[in-house]
C-alpha positions as CSV (number, residue, x, y, z in Angstrom):
1,X,61.0,70.5,-34.0
2,X,57.2,70.8,-33.7
3,X,55.4,68.3,-31.5
4,X,53.6,65.7,-33.6
5,X,49.9,65.1,-32.7
6,X,47.5,62.3,-33.3
7,X,44.0,63.5,-32.7
8,X,41.3,61.0,-31.7
9,X,37.6,62.0,-31.7
10,X,37.1,64.6,-34.4
11,X,33.3,64.4,-34.0
12,X,33.4,66.3,-30.8
13,X,32.4,69.9,-30.0
14,X,35.7,70.6,-28.3
15,X,37.6,69.8,-31.4
16,X,37.4,73.2,-33.0
17,X,38.6,75.1,-29.9
18,X,41.4,72.6,-29.4
19,X,42.5,72.9,-33.0
20,X,42.7,76.7,-32.4
21,X,45.1,75.9,-29.6
22,X,47.1,73.4,-31.7
23,X,47.4,76.0,-34.5
24,X,48.5,78.8,-32.0
25,X,51.1,76.5,-30.5
26,X,52.5,75.5,-33.8
27,X,51.7,71.8,-33.3
28,X,51.8,69.4,-36.2
29,X,48.6,67.3,-36.5
30,X,49.9,64.3,-38.4
31,X,47.1,61.8,-37.8
32,X,43.4,62.0,-37.1
33,X,40.8,59.4,-36.2
34,X,37.1,59.2,-35.6
35,X,36.9,55.5,-34.5
36,X,35.0,53.3,-36.9
37,X,34.5,56.0,-39.5
38,X,36.5,57.2,-42.5
39,X,37.2,60.9,-42.1
40,X,37.1,63.1,-45.2
41,X,39.7,65.8,-44.4
42,X,38.5,68.0,-47.3
43,X,35.1,68.3,-45.7
44,X,36.3,68.7,-42.1
45,X,34.8,72.1,-41.4
46,X,33.9,74.0,-38.3
47,X,31.2,72.2,-36.2
48,X,29.6,75.3,-34.7
49,X,28.1,75.3,-31.2
50,X,27.1,71.7,-30.6
51,X,26.3,70.2,-28.2
52,X,26.9,73.1,-25.9
53,X,27.9,76.7,-25.9
54,X,31.3,76.6,-27.6
55,X,32.5,79.2,-30.1
56,X,35.8,79.3,-32.0
57,X,37.6,81.6,-34.3
58,X,40.0,79.1,-35.6
59,X,39.1,79.4,-39.3
60,X,38.8,76.4,-41.6
61,X,39.8,73.5,-39.4
62,X,40.7,71.5,-42.5
63,X,43.8,73.6,-42.9
64,X,45.4,72.2,-39.8
65,X,45.0,68.5,-40.8
66,X,45.5,68.9,-44.6
67,X,48.4,66.5,-44.6
68,X,47.3,64.2,-41.8
69,X,47.0,60.4,-42.1
70,X,43.5,59.2,-41.4
71,X,42.9,56.2,-39.2
72,X,39.6,54.4,-38.4
73,X,41.2,52.5,-35.5
74,X,42.5,54.7,-32.6
75,X,44.7,51.8,-31.4
76,X,46.5,51.7,-34.8
77,X,47.0,55.4,-34.7
78,X,48.5,55.2,-31.2
79,X,50.7,52.3,-32.2
80,X,51.7,53.1,-35.8
81,X,51.4,56.8,-36.4
82,X,54.5,59.1,-36.3
83,X,53.4,61.1,-33.2
84,X,54.6,62.3,-29.9
85,X,51.2,62.9,-28.2
86,X,47.8,61.5,-28.7
87,X,45.1,64.2,-28.0
88,X,41.7,62.6,-27.2
89,X,38.2,63.9,-27.2
90,X,36.3,60.6,-27.3
91,X,34.0,58.3,-25.4
92,X,34.9,57.9,-21.7
93,X,34.2,54.2,-21.8
94,X,36.8,53.6,-24.5
95,X,39.4,56.3,-23.8
96,X,41.3,54.3,-21.2
97,X,42.0,51.5,-23.6
98,X,43.3,53.9,-26.2
99,X,45.6,55.5,-23.7
100,X,46.8,52.0,-22.6
101,X,47.9,51.4,-26.2
102,X,49.6,54.8,-26.4
103,X,51.5,54.0,-23.2
104,X,52.6,50.7,-24.5
105,X,54.1,52.5,-27.5
106,X,55.7,55.3,-25.5
107,X,53.2,57.9,-26.7
108,X,52.1,60.7,-24.3
109,X,48.4,61.6,-24.0
110,X,46.2,64.6,-23.1
111,X,42.5,63.7,-22.8
112,X,39.2,65.4,-22.2
113,X,38.3,65.1,-18.6
114,X,37.5,62.9,-16.7
115,X,39.2,60.4,-19.1
116,X,37.2,57.4,-17.9
117,X,33.8,56.4,-16.5
118,X,35.1,55.3,-13.1
119,X,38.4,55.2,-11.2
120,X,38.7,51.5,-11.6
121,X,38.7,52.0,-15.4
122,X,41.8,54.2,-15.2
123,X,43.8,53.0,-12.3
124,X,45.6,50.2,-14.1
125,X,46.5,52.5,-17.0
126,X,47.6,55.2,-14.7
127,X,50.0,52.8,-12.9
128,X,51.4,51.5,-16.3
129,X,51.9,55.1,-17.5
130,X,53.7,56.1,-14.3
131,X,55.9,53.0,-14.4
132,X,56.8,53.7,-18.1
133,X,57.4,57.4,-17.6
134,X,54.7,58.4,-20.0
135,X,52.7,61.5,-19.3
136,X,48.9,61.3,-19.3
137,X,47.0,64.4,-18.5
138,X,43.3,65.4,-18.1
139,X,41.9,68.8,-19.2
140,X,41.5,70.4,-15.8
141,X,41.9,74.0,-16.9
142,X,41.3,75.9,-13.6
143,X,44.7,74.9,-12.4
144,X,46.0,77.7,-14.7
145,X,43.1,80.1,-14.0
146,X,44.8,83.2,-12.5
147,X,42.1,83.8,-9.8
148,X,42.3,80.1,-8.7
149,X,46.1,80.4,-8.6
150,X,45.9,83.5,-6.5
151,X,43.6,81.8,-4.0
152,X,45.8,78.7,-3.9
153,X,48.9,80.9,-3.2
154,X,47.0,82.7,-0.3
155,X,45.9,79.4,1.2
156,X,49.5,78.1,1.0
157,X,50.8,81.2,2.7
158,X,48.3,80.9,5.6
159,X,46.5,84.1,4.6
160,X,43.0,82.6,5.4
161,X,44.1,80.9,8.6
162,X,42.2,77.6,9.2
163,X,39.7,77.2,6.3
164,X,36.4,76.4,7.8
165,X,34.2,75.9,4.7
166,X,34.1,76.5,1.0
167,X,31.1,76.7,-1.4
168,X,31.1,76.3,-5.1
169,X,28.5,76.8,-7.9
170,X,29.0,75.9,-11.6
171,X,25.7,75.9,-13.5
172,X,25.4,75.9,-17.3
173,X,22.6,76.0,-19.9
174,X,19.8,73.6,-20.0
175,X,19.9,70.4,-22.0
176,X,17.4,72.0,-24.5
177,X,20.4,74.0,-25.8
178,X,22.4,70.8,-26.3
179,X,22.6,67.9,-28.7
180,X,21.5,65.2,-26.3
181,X,21.9,62.5,-29.0
182,X,25.7,62.9,-28.6
183,X,27.3,60.1,-26.7
184,X,28.5,62.3,-23.8
185,X,24.8,62.3,-22.7
186,X,24.6,58.4,-22.8
187,X,24.8,56.8,-19.3
188,X,26.5,53.6,-20.8
189,X,29.3,55.8,-22.2
190,X,29.8,58.5,-19.7
191,X,28.2,57.2,-16.4
192,X,26.8,60.6,-15.5
193,X,25.7,63.9,-16.9
194,X,26.2,67.3,-15.3
195,X,28.4,66.1,-12.4
196,X,30.5,63.9,-14.7
197,X,30.8,66.4,-17.6
198,X,30.8,70.1,-16.3
199,X,31.1,69.2,-12.6
200,X,34.7,68.0,-12.7
201,X,36.1,71.5,-13.4
202,X,35.5,72.7,-9.9
203,X,35.3,69.4,-8.2
204,X,39.0,69.3,-9.0
205,X,39.7,73.0,-8.6
206,X,38.3,73.4,-5.1
207,X,40.5,70.8,-3.3
208,X,43.4,71.9,-5.6
209,X,43.1,75.5,-4.3
210,X,43.0,74.2,-0.7
211,X,45.8,71.6,-1.4
212,X,43.5,69.3,0.6
213,X,41.9,66.3,-1.0
214,X,38.2,65.5,-0.6
215,X,37.8,62.6,1.9
216,X,34.0,61.9,1.8
217,X,30.9,63.1,0.1
218,X,27.1,63.1,0.4
219,X,25.3,63.7,-3.0
220,X,21.9,64.1,-4.5
221,X,20.9,64.3,-8.1
222,X,18.3,65.6,-10.5
223,X,17.6,63.2,-13.3
224,X,17.4,64.6,-16.8
225,X,14.2,64.2,-18.9
226,X,16.0,64.6,-22.2
227,X,18.7,61.9,-21.5
228,X,19.5,59.0,-19.2
229,X,22.0,61.0,-17.1
230,X,21.8,63.5,-14.3
231,X,20.8,67.1,-15.1
232,X,22.3,68.4,-11.9
233,X,23.7,67.6,-8.5
234,X,24.3,69.0,-5.0
235,X,27.2,67.7,-3.0
236,X,28.3,68.1,0.6
237,X,31.9,67.1,1.1
238,X,34.6,67.1,3.8
239,X,38.3,67.3,3.0
240,X,41.0,65.3,4.7
241,X,41.9,68.2,7.1
242,X,38.2,68.7,8.0
243,X,37.1,71.6,5.8
244,X,33.4,71.4,5.0
245,X,32.1,72.2,1.5
246,X,29.1,72.4,-0.7
247,X,28.9,72.2,-4.5
248,X,26.0,72.9,-6.9
249,X,26.3,72.0,-10.5
250,X,23.8,71.4,-13.3
251,X,22.2,72.1,-16.6
252,X,19.8,74.7,-15.2
253,X,20.1,78.0,-17.0
254,X,17.4,79.2,-19.4
255,X,20.1,81.1,-21.4
256,X,23.6,80.3,-22.7
257,X,26.5,80.9,-20.5
258,X,27.5,80.0,-16.9
259,X,26.3,80.9,-13.4
260,X,29.3,80.5,-11.1
261,X,30.5,81.4,-7.6
262,X,33.2,80.3,-5.3
263,X,33.4,81.3,-1.6
264,X,36.1,80.5,1.0
265,X,35.7,81.2,4.7
266,X,38.6,81.0,7.1
267,X,39.4,82.0,10.6
268,X,41.4,85.0,9.4
269,X,40.0,85.9,6.0
270,X,37.3,85.2,3.5
271,X,37.2,85.3,-0.3
272,X,34.4,85.4,-2.9
273,X,34.6,85.3,-6.7
274,X,32.9,84.0,-9.8
275,X,36.2,82.4,-10.6
276,X,34.9,81.3,-14.1
277,X,34.9,83.5,-17.1
278,X,34.4,83.0,-20.8
279,X,33.5,85.1,-23.8
280,X,29.7,84.4,-23.2
281,X,29.8,86.3,-19.9
282,X,30.4,89.6,-21.6
283,X,32.2,91.1,-18.6
284,X,35.7,92.6,-18.9
285,X,37.0,91.4,-15.5
286,X,36.7,88.7,-12.8
287,X,36.5,90.2,-9.3
288,X,38.1,88.5,-6.3
289,X,36.6,90.1,-3.1
290,X,38.7,89.6,0.0
291,X,38.0,90.4,3.6
292,X,40.9,90.1,6.1
293,X,41.3,90.6,9.9
294,X,45.1,91.1,9.4
295,X,46.2,94.2,11.3
296,X,48.0,95.4,8.1
297,X,44.6,95.4,6.4
298,X,42.9,97.5,9.2
299,X,42.6,100.6,7.1
300,X,40.9,98.7,4.3
301,X,39.8,95.3,5.5
302,X,37.6,94.7,2.4
303,X,39.4,94.8,-0.9
304,X,38.6,93.7,-4.5
305,X,41.2,92.6,-7.0
306,X,39.9,92.9,-10.6
307,X,41.4,90.4,-13.1
308,X,41.2,91.6,-16.7
309,X,40.2,88.7,-19.0
310,X,41.8,88.2,-22.4
311,X,40.7,86.1,-25.3
312,X,43.5,86.9,-27.8
313,X,44.9,83.4,-28.0
314,X,41.8,81.4,-27.2
315,X,38.5,83.2,-27.9
316,X,36.3,80.3,-26.9
317,X,36.9,80.2,-23.1
318,X,39.7,82.6,-22.4
319,X,43.5,82.6,-22.5
320,X,43.9,80.7,-19.2
321,X,42.8,77.5,-21.1
322,X,45.4,78.2,-23.7
323,X,47.9,78.5,-20.9
324,X,47.0,75.1,-19.7
325,X,47.8,73.4,-23.0
326,X,50.9,75.5,-23.4
327,X,52.1,74.3,-20.0
328,X,51.3,70.7,-21.0
329,X,53.2,70.8,-24.3
330,X,56.1,72.5,-22.6
331,X,56.3,69.9,-19.9
332,X,54.9,66.5,-21.1
333,X,58.4,65.0,-21.9
334,X,59.4,65.5,-18.2
335,X,56.0,65.1,-16.6
336,X,55.9,68.7,-15.5
337,X,52.3,69.4,-16.4
338,X,49.4,71.1,-14.5
339,X,47.5,67.9,-13.9
340,X,48.6,64.3,-14.0
341,X,46.9,61.0,-14.5
342,X,47.0,60.5,-10.7
343,X,44.9,63.7,-10.4
344,X,42.4,62.3,-12.9
345,X,42.2,59.1,-10.9
346,X,41.6,61.1,-7.7
347,X,38.8,63.1,-9.4
348,X,37.2,59.9,-10.6
349,X,37.3,58.5,-7.0
350,X,35.4,61.5,-5.8
351,X,32.9,61.1,-8.6
352,X,32.6,57.4,-7.8
353,X,31.8,58.3,-4.2
354,X,29.2,60.9,-5.2
355,X,27.2,58.5,-7.4
356,X,27.6,55.7,-4.7
357,X,26.4,58.2,-2.1
358,X,23.2,58.9,-4.1
359,X,22.6,55.1,-4.4
360,X,23.1,54.6,-0.7
361,X,21.4,57.8,0.4
362,X,24.2,58.8,2.8
363,X,27.9,59.8,3.2
364,X,30.5,57.7,1.4
365,X,34.3,57.9,1.9
366,X,36.5,58.5,-1.1
367,X,38.6,55.4,-1.9
368,X,42.3,55.5,-1.2
């Protein structure tokens, strides 16, 4: 039997790509909601590229929801609709309460990261979900990115030795390319901008690859002129085991696409890679460049693994994102999913520390 989905937040630029996933996985979207507004299913057509560089080839999105029940109240949808999972792309300030209603009614949830504005907004809901055995998952795709998975496996096997330092960069197009009237660029709704919106991808992926949580941070921000959120951020951080890291993220590029890099430097080996890839990069592969002092590598101490990228199942960002949702819908009933609500809380604690650090102008420890 197909999983029944209630979709909350149809006025969101990730809706079309996610509907492409839902269609490919054979999910049954039985209810939809844009809170406070009556949705006309017959006019629910593709949204295009707003407010950032998202493309989709999912066809007429109205086809997927032709027989769906329309709700104006997301809490009624979570409590009354005949659904197994609520899929949310909605305001960070209101999403935790919607998930709370879903948990009370035994409905699982997958939500756009970072799910909430702050860790405090999500902690109680997370505890309730865990106690009830209800799965709540954020969209942290890089946990199914094949290059990130390779690096994580090598770290776990001790290939790099002791990891001294890592560096990450995830920059995207300037705010002039984006619809800054959208609520995701409103401080009261989202708390932050670049770090809160695009930054979480690698702020989660880096400690995940190391299997080593971030313990403290020191952050500085660039304020946006077009909105009341940050346009970019630079973080220093230290993990629990003592690995030092830096992370640059922001709406900086004068063209569409991404500028990305990840580097890892250990006592026995190093790795460098763009890690990210999507259809806007127009490159057929993702290189993973590795240098090792292992005697078995002495004949060729520097090697490059080329990962071929596919967009057959998910043209917008690449098939690894499709893999993420496929893993979620395969495992949500048992909780065997790529990222849990506890991972979302931990990510928010790091974000809390970063914004607190900028206010204090110094290092701040990540809350337990």
